[in-house]
PyMOL CGO cylinders between C-alpha atoms (Angstrom):
from pymol import cmd
from pymol.cgo import CYLINDER

trace = [
    CYLINDER, 2.78, -6.55, 275.10, 5.14, -7.81, 272.27, 0.3, 1, 1, 1, 1, 1, 1,
    CYLINDER, 5.14, -7.81, 272.27, 2.22, -8.38, 269.69, 0.3, 1, 1, 1, 1, 1, 1,
    CYLINDER, 2.22, -8.38, 269.69, 0.60, -5.16, 270.46, 0.3, 1, 1, 1, 1, 1, 1,
    CYLINDER, 0.60, -5.16, 270.46, 3.58, -3.58, 269.40, 0.3, 1, 1, 1, 1, 1, 1,
    CYLINDER, 3.58, -3.58, 269.40, 4.17, -5.46, 266.15, 0.3, 1, 1, 1, 1, 1, 1,
    CYLINDER, 4.17, -5.46, 266.15, 0.75, -4.90, 265.47, 0.3, 1, 1, 1, 1, 1, 1,
    CYLINDER, 0.75, -4.90, 265.47, 1.14, -1.02, 265.95, 0.3, 1, 1, 1, 1, 1, 1,
    CYLINDER, 1.14, -1.02, 265.95, 4.80, -0.97, 264.29, 0.3, 1, 1, 1, 1, 1, 1,
    CYLINDER, 4.80, -0.97, 264.29, 3.07, -2.25, 261.03, 0.3, 1, 1, 1, 1, 1, 1,
    CYLINDER, 3.07, -2.25, 261.03, -0.25, -0.36, 260.88, 0.3, 1, 1, 1, 1, 1, 1,
    CYLINDER, -0.25, -0.36, 260.88, 2.41, 3.01, 261.58, 0.3, 1, 1, 1, 1, 1, 1,
    CYLINDER, 2.41, 3.01, 261.58, 4.33, 1.14, 258.36, 0.3, 1, 1, 1, 1, 1, 1,
    CYLINDER, 4.33, 1.14, 258.36, 1.24, 1.10, 256.33, 0.3, 1, 1, 1, 1, 1, 1,
    CYLINDER, 1.24, 1.10, 256.33, -0.12, 4.38, 257.11, 0.3, 1, 1, 1, 1, 1, 1,
    CYLINDER, -0.12, 4.38, 257.11, 3.38, 5.33, 256.20, 0.3, 1, 1, 1, 1, 1, 1,
    CYLINDER, 3.38, 5.33, 256.20, 3.62, 3.55, 253.30, 0.3, 1, 1, 1, 1, 1, 1,
    CYLINDER, 3.62, 3.55, 253.30, 0.16, 4.54, 252.29, 0.3, 1, 1, 1, 1, 1, 1,
    CYLINDER, 0.16, 4.54, 252.29, 1.34, 8.54, 252.40, 0.3, 1, 1, 1, 1, 1, 1,
    CYLINDER, 1.34, 8.54, 252.40, 4.32, 7.97, 250.69, 0.3, 1, 1, 1, 1, 1, 1,
    CYLINDER, 4.32, 7.97, 250.69, 2.44, 6.67, 247.60, 0.3, 1, 1, 1, 1, 1, 1,
    CYLINDER, 2.44, 6.67, 247.60, -0.50, 9.48, 248.10, 0.3, 1, 1, 1, 1, 1, 1,
    CYLINDER, -0.50, 9.48, 248.10, 2.36, 12.29, 248.35, 0.3, 1, 1, 1, 1, 1, 1,
    CYLINDER, 2.36, 12.29, 248.35, 3.71, 10.99, 245.08, 0.3, 1, 1, 1, 1, 1, 1,
    CYLINDER, 3.71, 10.99, 245.08, 0.35, 10.86, 243.17, 0.3, 1, 1, 1, 1, 1, 1,
    CYLINDER, 0.35, 10.86, 243.17, -0.37, 14.31, 244.22, 0.3, 1, 1, 1, 1, 1, 1,
    CYLINDER, -0.37, 14.31, 244.22, 3.19, 15.63, 243.08, 0.3, 1, 1, 1, 1, 1, 1,
    CYLINDER, 3.19, 15.63, 243.08, 2.42, 14.02, 239.45, 0.3, 1, 1, 1, 1, 1, 1,
    CYLINDER, 2.42, 14.02, 239.45, -0.96, 15.54, 239.70, 0.3, 1, 1, 1, 1, 1, 1,
    CYLINDER, -0.96, 15.54, 239.70, 0.67, 18.57, 239.99, 0.3, 1, 1, 1, 1, 1, 1,
    CYLINDER, 0.67, 18.57, 239.99, 3.25, 18.39, 237.50, 0.3, 1, 1, 1, 1, 1, 1,
    CYLINDER, 3.25, 18.39, 237.50, 0.71, 17.24, 235.08, 0.3, 1, 1, 1, 1, 1, 1,
    CYLINDER, 0.71, 17.24, 235.08, -1.71, 19.99, 235.76, 0.3, 1, 1, 1, 1, 1, 1,
    CYLINDER, -1.71, 19.99, 235.76, 1.54, 22.07, 235.39, 0.3, 1, 1, 1, 1, 1, 1,
    CYLINDER, 1.54, 22.07, 235.39, 2.51, 20.57, 232.14, 0.3, 1, 1, 1, 1, 1, 1,
    CYLINDER, 2.51, 20.57, 232.14, -1.24, 21.24, 230.86, 0.3, 1, 1, 1, 1, 1, 1,
    CYLINDER, -1.24, 21.24, 230.86, -1.96, 24.64, 232.10, 0.3, 1, 1, 1, 1, 1, 1,
    CYLINDER, -1.96, 24.64, 232.10, 1.61, 25.62, 230.67, 0.3, 1, 1, 1, 1, 1, 1,
    CYLINDER, 1.61, 25.62, 230.67, 0.63, 24.24, 227.32, 0.3, 1, 1, 1, 1, 1, 1,
    CYLINDER, 0.63, 24.24, 227.32, -2.75, 26.07, 227.54, 0.3, 1, 1, 1, 1, 1, 1,
    CYLINDER, -2.75, 26.07, 227.54, -0.73, 29.64, 228.27, 0.3, 1, 1, 1, 1, 1, 1,
    CYLINDER, -0.73, 29.64, 228.27, 1.52, 28.82, 225.16, 0.3, 1, 1, 1, 1, 1, 1,
    CYLINDER, 1.52, 28.82, 225.16, -1.54, 28.02, 223.15, 0.3, 1, 1, 1, 1, 1, 1,
    CYLINDER, -1.54, 28.02, 223.15, -3.63, 31.36, 224.46, 0.3, 1, 1, 1, 1, 1, 1,
    CYLINDER, -3.63, 31.36, 224.46, 0.21, 33.68, 223.49, 0.3, 1, 1, 1, 1, 1, 1,
    CYLINDER, 0.21, 33.68, 223.49, 0.18, 32.07, 220.17, 0.3, 1, 1, 1, 1, 1, 1,
    CYLINDER, 0.18, 32.07, 220.17, -3.24, 32.54, 219.66, 0.3, 1, 1, 1, 1, 1, 1,
    CYLINDER, -3.24, 32.54, 219.66, -2.97, 36.27, 220.67, 0.3, 1, 1, 1, 1, 1, 1,
    CYLINDER, -2.97, 36.27, 220.67, 0.16, 36.73, 218.83, 0.3, 1, 1, 1, 1, 1, 1,
    CYLINDER, 0.16, 36.73, 218.83, -0.66, 34.74, 215.45, 0.3, 1, 1, 1, 1, 1, 1,
    CYLINDER, -0.66, 34.74, 215.45, -4.41, 36.09, 215.10, 0.3, 1, 1, 1, 1, 1, 1,
    CYLINDER, -4.41, 36.09, 215.10, -3.67, 39.93, 214.54, 0.3, 1, 1, 1, 1, 1, 1,
    CYLINDER, -3.67, 39.93, 214.54, -1.36, 38.68, 211.54, 0.3, 1, 1, 1, 1, 1, 1,
    CYLINDER, -1.36, 38.68, 211.54, -3.88, 36.28, 210.04, 0.3, 1, 1, 1, 1, 1, 1,
    CYLINDER, -3.88, 36.28, 210.04, -6.56, 39.35, 210.34, 0.3, 1, 1, 1, 1, 1, 1,
    CYLINDER, -6.56, 39.35, 210.34, -3.97, 41.67, 208.81, 0.3, 1, 1, 1, 1, 1, 1,
    CYLINDER, -3.97, 41.67, 208.81, -3.51, 39.41, 206.14, 0.3, 1, 1, 1, 1, 1, 1,
    CYLINDER, -3.51, 39.41, 206.14, -7.49, 38.82, 205.44, 0.3, 1, 1, 1, 1, 1, 1,
    CYLINDER, -7.49, 38.82, 205.44, -7.96, 42.37, 205.46, 0.3, 1, 1, 1, 1, 1, 1,
    CYLINDER, -7.96, 42.37, 205.46, -5.48, 43.27, 202.81, 0.3, 1, 1, 1, 1, 1, 1,
    CYLINDER, -5.48, 43.27, 202.81, -6.71, 39.84, 200.44, 0.3, 1, 1, 1, 1, 1, 1,
    CYLINDER, -6.71, 39.84, 200.44, -9.89, 41.58, 200.90, 0.3, 1, 1, 1, 1, 1, 1,
    CYLINDER, -9.89, 41.58, 200.90, -8.61, 45.01, 199.62, 0.3, 1, 1, 1, 1, 1, 1,
    CYLINDER, -8.61, 45.01, 199.62, -6.37, 43.25, 196.85, 0.3, 1, 1, 1, 1, 1, 1,
    CYLINDER, -6.37, 43.25, 196.85, -9.19, 40.82, 195.65, 0.3, 1, 1, 1, 1, 1, 1,
]
cmd.load_cgo(trace, "trace")
């Protein structure tokens, strides 16, 4: 009885530790994905804001040149 209880506790403790590591890995992955997604969104916004300026400057240069 004592042996079975020790084995059961060891298995439960092992799964508990494994679950904590998996949860940490999932949280880390979510943070990295959020960071990369945030960079992509900022990049798209910069592109949308800067592209019209470049377009306007190129048209002005085309007219002047």
